[in-house]
C-alpha positions, 0 to 999 in steps of 0.5 A, a space after each residue: 499500500 502506498 502512504 495515502 492508502 495506509 492513512 485512509 486505512 488508519 482513518 477507517 480503523 479509527 472510525 470502526 473503533 469509535 463505532 464499536 466503543 459507542 455502539 449504543 449511539 448507532 443502533 444497527 437498524 439505522 443508517 449509521 449503524 449499517 454504515 459502521 458495520 460495513 466500515 468494520 467489515 471493510 477494515 477486517 478485509 483490508 487488514 487481511 489483505 495488507 498482511 498478505 501483501 507484506 508477507 508476499 513482499 518478504 517472499 519476493 525479497 528472500 527469493 531475490 536474494 536466493 537468486 543472486 547467491 545462485 547466480 554468484 555461485 554459478 558464475 564462480 563455478 563457470 570461471 573455475 571451469 574455464 581452461 584459463 581459470 584457476 583450476 586448469 592453471 596447474 596442468 
C-alpha cells in the first residue's frame, strides 16, 4: 500500500473503533449503524489483504536474495571451469 492508502485505512480503522466503542449511539437498524458495520467489515478485509501483501513482499525479497546467491555461485563455478581458470592453471 502507498502512503495515502495507509492513511485512509488508519482513518477507517479509527472510525470502526469509535463505532464499536459507542455502539449504543448507533443502533444497527439505522443508516449510521449499517455504515459502521460495513466500515468494520471493510477494515477487517483490508487488514487481511495488507498482511498478505507484506508477507508476499518478504517472500519476493527472500527469493531475490536466493537468486542472487545462486547466480554468484554459478558464475564462480563457470570461471573455475574455464581452461584459463584457476582450476586448469596447474596442468
